[in-house]
N, C-alpha and C positions, 0 to 999 in steps of 0.2 A: 482604805477599803472598808466596806461595811461588813460587820460580822453579826451573826444572829445574837439576840439577847441571851443573857445567861439564864438558864432554866435549871432550877435545883429540884430534886425529888426528896421528900422527907416523910417520915412516919407521921400519921395524923395525930396531932396533939390537941385533944379536946379542951384541956385546961388553959391553953395559950390563946385560944381563939378570941376571947374577949379583949385581949390587949394588943392584937395584931393591928399595926398601923398601915397607912396606905389604903389599898383597896382589897376587898375580899370578894370571892366568887364562890357560889355554891351550885352544885349540879342537882337538878331535880328531874325525876323521870316524868314522862308524859302523863302518867296516872297520878302524879303528885307524891310519890314515895320519896322519903328522905333517908339518907344514910346517917350513921351516928353523928358525923360532923354537921350535917344539915340540920338534924334535930337539935343539936347543941346551939347552933346559930339561931334557930327558930325560937328556942327558949330565951336566949339572951335578948332577942329583939321583940320579946313579948308577942310571939305568934305572928310576926309580920309576914314570914314566908307562907305560913298556912293560910293567912287571909288572902295573899296574892294568888296562891294556887286555887283557892276556892272561888275566885272572882272571874267575871267574864273576860277580863284582860288576859288571863293565862291561856284561855282557849285560842286566842289570836296569835300567841307566841308559837312559832314553828320550831321544830327540832333543830338544835344547833344555835338558836337565837336566845336572847336573854332579856330580862327586864331589870332596870336599875332602880334601887331604892337609895336615896340620898341621905347622908348623915343618920344612919340607923341607930336608934336608941339601944343602949346596952353593948355597943361595940365601939372600940377606939377608932375603927376604920372610918374613912371619909365617906365611903359609899359601898353598897353591896349589890352585886350582880347575881341574879337568879337565872341560871341557864337551864333550858329544857333539853335534857339529853338522857336517853335510856341507858340502862346499865351495860347493855351489849349493843352499842350503836354501830351503824354502818361506818365505813371509812369516811364517806362524804360528810355525814352528820358530825363525826368526831372532829374533822378538820374545820367544818363550819363553826362548831363550838369554840375551837381554838382561835379562829378569826374573830369571833365575838369577844372573846377574852382580850385579844390584842387591842381591839378598838376601845374597849372599856378601860384597859390599863393605861393607855397614853404613855407618858414617860415616867410615871411613878412606879412604886413597888406594887406587886400583886401577889396575893396568896390565894390559891385555888384549892378548894376542898373537893377532891375527886373521889375519895372513898375507894370502893372496889370497882369503879368503872373500868371496863376494858378499853383497849385501843388508846391508852394514854400516850403512846408514841405518836399516833396521828393527831391527838389533841395538842401535843407539844409542837408538832410540825406546823399545824395551822396557826398556832400562837406565834411561832417564830417567823413564819413567812409573812403574815399580815402586819407584824410589827416593823417590817422593813421601812427605812426612811433614808433617801439619798440626800445627804446634807453636806457633801464634800466641798461645795462651793458657796455655802452660806457663811457670811462673816459674823452674823449675830451671835452673841454669847448665849448659846442654848444649853440647858441642863442635859447632861447625858442621860439616856434612858436607863432606869434601874431594872433589876432582874425580876424574875417571877419564881415563886416557889409553889410546887404542886404537892399537896399533902395527899398521900394515898396509902392503901393497906400494905402494898409490897413495893416500897421505894427502890430497893436494889434491883428487882426485876424490871421495874419501869425505867430505871436509869440505863440498864443494859439494852433494853428494847429500843430506847430512843437514840442510841448511838448512831445507828445507820440513818435514821431520819434526820439527825442533826448534820450528818455528813452531806446528805442531799440538800439540806437547807443552805449549807455553805456553798455548794455548787450553784444553787439558784441565785444566791446573793452575788456570787462572782459574775454570773451572767448579767444580772440586772445592773450591776455597777458598770460593766463594760458598755452595755447598750445605752445607759443613761449619760455616759460621759460625753462632753462636747468634743468636737473634732480637733480643736486646737490643743486639747489635752491628750486625747487618745489618737495620737499619730500612729502610723504603721510601726515606728520604732518603739514607742511607748507600749503599744499592744504586745509586740514581741518581747519586750523586757518583762512585762507582767507575766507572760507565759513562761519565760525562762525561770522566773522566780518560783514556779510550781515544782521545780526540781526538789524543793524542800519536802514535798509530799511523797516523794518516791517516784515521780514520773521521770522518764527519760525525755529530754526536750532538745530539739535540734532546729536551727534556723538556717534556711536556704536563702542566700542573697541573690541579687540580680545576675551577677556573673555566672553563678552555677545554673540558674534557671535558663540563661542564654545558651549555655552548653547543652542543656537538656532539650532545647528546642521549644520552650514554652512561650512562643511569640504571641499566642492568643492572650494569655494573662498579662504579659509584659506590655502589650499594646495599650491596655486599659490605663496603666499608670504613667504613660509617656508625658502627659501634661502636668504632672505633679512634682513638687520638690521632694515629697516623701518617697523614699525608695520602696519598691514592691518587695514583698517577702513571702515565704511560705514557712510556717512553723509546724513541726511534726512533734506530736506528743505521744509517747508510747507507755502503756500500762501492761506489764507482763505478769499477770497473776494466775494464768491458767496453763502452765506447763508449755508443751511444744506445739500446741494447737495454732493454726493460722488465726490471725486476728479478725475481729469485726472492725471495719473502717468507717469512721465518721468524718465527713468532709464539710467544711463550713465556708460560706462566702463572707469575706471580711473587707467590704468596701467601707473604709472608715469615714468617708464622706463622698456623696454622689451628687455632683452638679448636673449630671447628664452628659458632661463633656461638651463637645461641639454641638451635639443635639441638646442644647441647654434646656433644663427644666424651667417652668414658670417660677417666678420669685416667690409667689404665695405658697407657703408650706415647705419651702426648700429646707428650712431649719430642721425639719424632722428627719432629714437624710443623715443625721448623725447616727441613726439606728440601722443604717444599711449594712452594718457588720453583724446584724443579729444572728445569722447562722453561725458565724465563727464564735460569737459569744456563747451560744448554746453548746457547741462542741467543747469549748474551753471549760464551761461549767460542769458538763458531764464528766470530763476527764478528771477534774478536781474531785468531784464526788466519788468517783470510782476509786481513786487513790486513797482518799480519806477513810473510806469504809473498807479498804482492802479487798476489793472485788476479786473473786477467784475466776477471772476471765482475762483473755488477751484482747485488748482494744487499742486501736491507734486512731488518734485524732489529728487531722490535717486541716489547716486553715490558710487560705490565700488572702494576704493583706495588701490592699492597694488603695489608692485614692484616685477618683475620676474627676480630673480638672481640665478646663480648657486653656490652652496657651498655644504658642507657635509650634510646639513640638507635638501637640495632642493628636491622637488618632482621629481621622476624618471619616464621615460617611462616604462609602464607596471604596474605602481601603480594603485590601485583601491580606489576611494574615494566615500563617500556617501554625497549626496546633502541634503540641508534642506528639500526638498520635500520627501526625503527618497530613491530616485533612486540612484543606484550605477553607477559609470562612470569609465571605463577603460581609463587611460590616455595613449594614444598612442604617442602623441607628446606634450611635455611641452610648445612648442611655440604656440599651439592653446589654449592659456590661457584665452583669453578674454571671451569666452563663459562660462568658468568655474567660472569666476567672476560674469558674468551677471545672470546666472541661479539662483544662490542663492539670489541675490538682487531682481530679478523679482518675485521669489516666496514669499519673505518677503513682497514685496510691495502689492501683492495680498492678502496675509493672513492678513496683518495689516490694509490696507486701503480699500479693496474691490473696486478698482477703476472702473469708468465707461468706461475707456479705458486705454491702456498702450502702451507707445512708448519707445523702447530702442534704443540707439545710440551707435555705437562703430566703431572704426577704426579696423575692425575685420579681413578682409582678403585681401591679395594681389590679390586674384582671381577677386575681384570686379573691381580692377584697370585694369586688363587684359580685362575684359568685357566692362567696361564703361569709362575707362580713368579717366581723372580728371574733366570731365564736369558734370557728374551726380553721385549722390549717389544711391546705390541700395536700393529699397523699397520692402519689403516682408510683407505680411499681411494675416491674417485669416478672414478679414472682409472687404467686398467691400465698405461699406459706409464710414468707417473711412479712408480707403486707398484713396478713391476718394477725400475726403475732404482735406486730406493732400496734395495730388498731385495738387489740385486746389490752395491751399495756397502757395505751393512752386513755382508754375508757376506765381502766382500773384507777388511774391517777387523776381522773377528772379533767384531762386536757383534750379539748375538742379536736377531732381529726376526721376528715371525710375523704373517702377514696374517689379519685377522678379518673376519667378514661384516658387511654392511649390508643393509637391506631394509625394505620398506614396513611389514611386520608389526611390526617393532621401532619404527618411527617412530610407528605408531598408538598405541603405549603412552604417548606423551607428550601425548595429547589432554587438554585442560583444559575443565572445565565453564564457567569464567568468563573465561578468557583464551585467547590464541592457542596456548599450550602450557604444560605444566608443566616444571619444571627437573629432574624425575626421573621414571623410568618404573616404579619398583618394584625389588625385589631381583633378579628374574630378568633375566639378560642385562644386568647393570648397566653394564658397560663399553661394550656395544654401543649401548644407548639413550643413553648420554652422547655417543657419537660421532654418533648420529643427531641429537641436539640441536644439535651443532656444525655438522652438514651443512646445517641450515636457514639458516645464516648464510654459506654458500658460494655464490657466484654460479654459475649453470650453466656458464658459460664458463671457470671457474677450475679447473684441475687441482689437486687438494687431497689432502693426506695428514694424518691425525691420528695422532700417536704418543703412546700412553699409557705413560709411563715410570715408573709408580708402583713397579714391581718392580725396576727396573734403576738408578735414579738413586742410590740409597744402599743398601748391603748390610751385613749383620751379620758377615760373615767375609771374609777376604782372597780376592781373585780373582787371576788370573794377572798382571794388570798394575796392580793397585791394592791398597793395604791396606784393611781394613774401613772403612766410611764411604762418602763420596762417590766415585763411580766416574768421573764425566765421560762416562758413556755417551752416545753420539750425536754428540759433537764430531767424532770421526774419520770416522764414516759420512757425516755431512752434508758435511764437507770433501771427502771422496771423491766424493760425488754432484755437488758443484759442479765439482770438477776434471774429472771424466769427462763431465759432461753439459751444463755451462753456460759453460765457458771457451772462448775462441776458439782 
């Protein structure tokens, strides 16, 4: 499993700067002001930083970005990165600067002269997140990444402030690893085993097997996995850090591979369906982060783990299944399986835990990508207060999210001739009718959010804080939501 790079915080040592090997980075404000470490490096390099700052090139460098000077005279370092960052930067600029440091660092050692710059915790978080690299299945003999040292005026305070950020980074890494794993490795059993290993963080973890789900009447979920050799499972993770309060429930779709079932997907691009467990991955990462930072809140995470495969036992289009709630569902399209998994897990979460709020996450529809691309997740909710709180948290963490509508006209599109509902409502408004389907399994008294993360869970190109592939979108926003709205 991938872990964040080691980041150390140390008192600024002006005398040692000349002999620092590896790579060195200096922070310079937008108006060109240098702290003592920057002035020391500037003198050692015979005014190289001053000449850069006075040049036209510096004007083109944006806040959070940097300019590289190779083999700087007067330093033992191989290269020097001059990063434009104000002394009191925004969260976004501090994380951008950290990402710039990570790309500059590569796998070698890095020393950062941060001086008295504030938001060093966000700088460190950006550095850690952008340094992620999923190499578990590469056999080449690659040199392990060395750590980073951040020289600052108050290292003890910076180290303490960064603890929570590094816990969140570990949660994001856990999510990314799960989403990046191929399906022959991350089976439903392997997924459950990795979650059971989180007991070491203080989480209470329980696995429900098929026999127990059968007794509970979860035929909607179980129907999805009928064609697979991998047994369907539900994993329940509990973090009890908030006394006797009812918990916030997080529910994740965990389809470890989705062929579409009998409604088989086209072959082109099917390899990407290893990420169809992205919702469960995010829930798992959030729970790990909450445990590692000792969140003072009660949160329960539930993930439904299945594999959607075609064989002689597989669910067919036209089948009718009964959910745990008791409602019957006509399965029009077996590729609309995620909602069939979620509805049973959501109902179970409400019956067992009576949560003060419930948020489900799923790579649910291609329609949301058509509507919002890869910049924003779709947000659907029955409650303005919890929805506004989440959107505020997502904005604070720089994770794109956009509220979408719900309404009776969309719900009417799910009417079935032979059952209580169909599992699809047609091509029009596909992401909305999927959310309407899920809302039928939300009790009126439960504040609820549905997050369709099909466009944000995994991307084809680098983002500011992640290389291409799994992003870990949602871990930071949900951690922020818990921190701001549910902790004592």
